[in-house]
DOFI-533559 format. One record per residue (C-alpha): x, y, z. Coordinates in steps of 0.1 Angstrom, whole numbers, plus 5000, padded with zeros to 4 digits. Layout:
N
XYZ ...
***
This chain:
427
845260350383 842960060375 841460000341 837659970343 835759830313 832059900311 829959650291 826759810279 828260160284 825460330264 822860240291 821160510311 822760370344 826160240331 827060550311 826960800340 829060550361 831660540334 831960920334 832260910372 834960650371 836860860345 836561170366 837760980397 840960900379 840360550365 841260450330 837860390313 836860200282 833760010272 831459860245 827859860235 825859650211 824859950191 825860310185 823560580199 823260940211 824260810246 827460660232 828260980212 827761180244 830260970263 832761010235 832361390236 833061380274 836361210269 835560830269 836860770234 837760400237 834260260231 833759970207 830359920191 829759550188 830659320217 833159050206 836058860222 838359000195 837659360204 837959320242 841059100238 842759370216 841959630242 843159410271 846459350253 847159720251 846359790288 845159500310 841559530322 841259510360 837459520364 834559470340 831359640350 828259520331 824659630329 821859400341 820759360305 823959190294 823658850310 819858850306 819958910269 823158700263 823758430289 826958340271 828058700265 831458690249 832858970272 831758790303 833158460290 836458640283 836458780319 835858430333 838558270312 841158530322 840058570358 839158930354 836859070382 833459120366 830359260385 827259460380 827459840386 826459830423 829659660435 831859910418 829860210431 829960070466 833660040464 833960400451 831860520481 833960320505 837160460491 835960830491 833760830522 830961000503 827360950517 824560840494 821361030488 819360780469 816260860448 814260540442 810760450431 808760330401 808260670387 809761020391 813360900398 815161080371 813361410375 813661410413 817361320410 817861610386 815961840409 818161740438 821261800418 819862140407 819362230444 822862130453 824362340424 822362650432 823162620469 826862590458 827162260477 829662020461 828161690450 828961370431 826061230412 824660980387 821361050369 819560860340 818961170319 820961450303 820961780322 821262130307 823162230338 825561930341 826561590327 824761260334 827561170359 829961370380 832561290406 833661580429 836561480452 835461760476 831861630479 830361490511 827261350492 826761120463 823361170447 822160850430 819260750409 818660410425 816960160402 814859880416 815259670384 817259350391 817059460428 819959690422 818959940449 819159670476 822959680473 823060020490 822660170525 821860540519 822060820543 818860960528 816360790505 813761000486 810960800470 808660990445 806260700438 805660330441 803560120417 804059750408 806459700379 809159460365 807159130369 810158960353 812159040385 809259050411 806658780403 804058940426 803159290438 803959160473 807559080462 807859430447 806559610478 808759400501 811859520481 810959880490 810359790526 813859630527 815359930510 813860170535 815159950563 818659990548 818260370547 819260580576 816560840567 813760850542 811061080527 808060950508 804361020503 801760880527 799960700498 803060510489 803760430526 800260290528 800860060498 803859900515 802459920550 805060130567 804560410593 806260740601 808960730627 811960940637 813860840606 810960820581 809061130570 805661080553 804161360533 800461430531 799161370496 796661650500 799461910505 798762240488 801462280461 800262610446 803462780457 805362560433 805062720399 806462440377 804162310350 802661970356 801361820388 803961540387 806761810386 805261990415 804961670436 808661580428 809861930436 808261930470 809761590478 813261700468 813162020488 811861840519 814661580515 817361840516 815562020544 815661710565 819361690560 819762050572 821062160538 818462430532 815262570546 811962500528 811362850515 814862880501 814562550484 811262640468 812662960454 815462760438 813262470425 810862710408 813662790385 814362420376 815162400339 813962040333 815761730322 816261560289 813461340277 811061460304 808661680284 811661800264 810962040236 812461930203 810662200181 807762430185 804862230200 806861900196 807961720228 809561390238 808961220271 810460900286 807060790301 806560420298 804660300329 800960390334 801860640362 804560800341 802260820310 799460970331 801861230346 803161330311 799661360297 798461560327 801261810321 800561820283 796761880288 797562140314 799462340287 797462260256 793962160268 792461900245 794462010215 796961720220 798261450196 800161150211 802760930194 803260620216 806160370216 805860110243 808960000262 809159620259 806559390245 806559210279 805459530296 802659590271 801159260282 801559360318 799859700314 797459630285 794259670306 795460020318 796160120282 792460090273 791560440285 795060590289 794860810257 791060880257 791461260257 793961270229 792761430197 794761170177 796960880187 799660710167 801060380179 804460270166 806159930173 807359880208 811059920217 812259560224 814759450250 814859180277 811759020262 809758710272 809858520239 806858310249 804558610247 802558710216 804059020199 801559310205 801859500172 800559860169 797359710154 796859470183 797559750209 794959970192 792359700194 792759720232 792060090233 788860300235 787860520206 789760320179 788760560152 791160820166 793960570168 796360480140 799260230137 802460390123 806060330115 809060560119 808960680083 808160970061 804460920065 804660970103 806861270098 804361420074 801461360099 803461520128 804261820106 800661850096 799461850133 802162100142 801062330113 797462320127 798662430161 798362100180 800862000207 802461670198 803761460227 805861160218 806060890246 809260700239 811460520264 813960340241 817560410233 819360350200 816860300172 813960440193 811260690184 813160950204 816360900184 814260910151 812661240162 815961400169 817261310135 814161430117 813061730136 815861880157 
***
């Protein structure tokens, strides 16, 4: 069986694919630039041959033990390191090296499994997890890849008996345009990734193209209006005014995503709507989406304005105005892109702490927006405070928790992020 090497294996998209490859019978190894909880999770699942630190020496040593047939790399690898040593090694030795999409397409071709793709700017991970939950409770075999840890399964799974492959299809680096899904489910569209899509028109057109490549699709009318598409026999548009009171999950964003997931499976003839709602109302959630770390302390992966608004709506629905927020932006580049929307984003928070943004794939020409500079952009600055991941912040969080406040931490990074710090200090 082929030896597949995953470069950047600790990434939210590459890691699940590595697990899937292992379960499909491939020999799997990999590397990442840093150790993290994601890498530890992969090791615990049986992918033990992971090297932290990406050098020619380490990959050459591995190749000498068992020749590598295919190197799969994350989109971040060539962007951050144009002369990445592992990619140079592959070029020198003539080893096949591609992004993850080519490998996944080959796997689908080899197995005949049909893709159910969940794409969109926001809601992808939760809606993917909900779709997987529905399949499991309906006792339908499925392979899948999801960008968050599940309490009811791993981040990636390959089932040789499955007819369907459920995939969280990322639009970054135009990855989702590599696929031709049987069904596409789109929970939300809002302009993002200006480093890939220079204009909103470019971004919207990518979704139009993706829908044209999809045999069937389900999305909200408001999102269809944004990209100027209409309903037809293959495209189902859902009314944004739909009454969702029969869905008992906390948070409007969760109720919206749940309705979408159930309709998607209904359109495939896999369940009826009522049956699906009974199942989805028992959905246990997904890691880093309003995930409870301790009493009244939660972590959430929200990093775009729509995701942040959704996480805050859920938080205020539960705790009213007794809410404290710790905010870690994802990418300095994105903070420049969304800085106008940050002005009133946290206006209802009793207290806001802003820690340094998690940096990756940055535009080095942009000014670094420190916590102090981000706070200057925000309303009600007296309730905003710059902070570091240190004992002082830990003391402040504990003080708010002792007073009965709900503390929501918005953190989208990986190794070295606010989320990882929280898990070390509080869980």
